[in-house]
C-alpha positions in Angstrom: -11.6 9.4 -17.2 -8.5 8.0 -19.1 -8.3 4.4 -20.6 -4.7 4.2 -21.5 -2.4 2.1 -19.3 0.3 3.5 -17.2 3.3 2.0 -15.5 3.5 2.8 -11.4 5.9 1.6 -8.8 4.0 0.0 -6.1 6.1 -0.8 -3.1 9.0 -1.2 -5.4 7.2 -3.6 -8.1 6.3 -2.1 -11.3 2.5 -2.4 -12.0 0.3 -1.5 -15.2 -2.7 0.1 -14.2 -5.6 2.2 -16.0 -4.7 6.0 -16.2 -6.9 8.3 -14.7 -7.1 6.9 -11.1 -6.7 8.8 -8.0 -4.8 7.5 -5.2 -8.1 6.3 -3.2 -8.9 4.6 -6.6 -5.7 2.6 -6.2 -6.2 1.6 -2.5 -9.7 0.2 -3.7 -8.1 -1.7 -6.5 -5.7 -3.4 -4.0 -8.7 -3.9 -1.3 -7.1 -1.6 1.3 -8.9 0.5 3.9 -7.6 4.1 3.6 -8.0 4.4 7.5 -5.3 1.8 7.7 -2.7 2.7 5.4 -0.1 5.4 4.9 0.2 6.4 1.4 3.4 8.0 0.1 3.6 9.3 -3.4 7.0 10.1 -5.0 8.6 10.2 -1.5 5.8 12.5 0.0 3.2 11.5 2.3 0.0 11.9 1.3 -3.2 12.8 3.8 -6.0 10.7 3.9 -8.3 14.0 2.9 -6.3 14.3 -0.3 -6.4 10.7 -1.6 -9.3 11.2 -3.8 -8.1 14.4 -5.4 -4.5 13.0 -6.0 -4.0 11.4 -9.4 -1.6 8.6 -10.2 0.5 9.4 -13.0 2.7 7.3 -15.3 6.1 6.7 -13.5 4.8 7.5 -10.1 6.2 5.8 -7.4 3.7 4.7 -4.7 4.7 3.3 -1.2 1.9 1.6 0.7 2.3 0.8 4.4 -0.5 -1.0 5.8 -1.0 -1.1 9.7 -1.7 -4.6 11.2 -3.2 -4.5 14.8 -1.9 -6.9 17.6 -0.3 -7.1 20.4 
């Protein structure tokens, strides 16, 4: 695992994060449940089974949409 810092846009906001992370690691970093979030990486939706194997790289744009229950 790499320790270099990468720059990633998360919901339009620049973030500096440790390199070598997967999208699942990113969700854990933000304390989000992968069952309640839709993840878009560089304008492509990533399905839940691929979150653990999809790396986050320098310059990526990630959109996280968190579902909230209610009536």
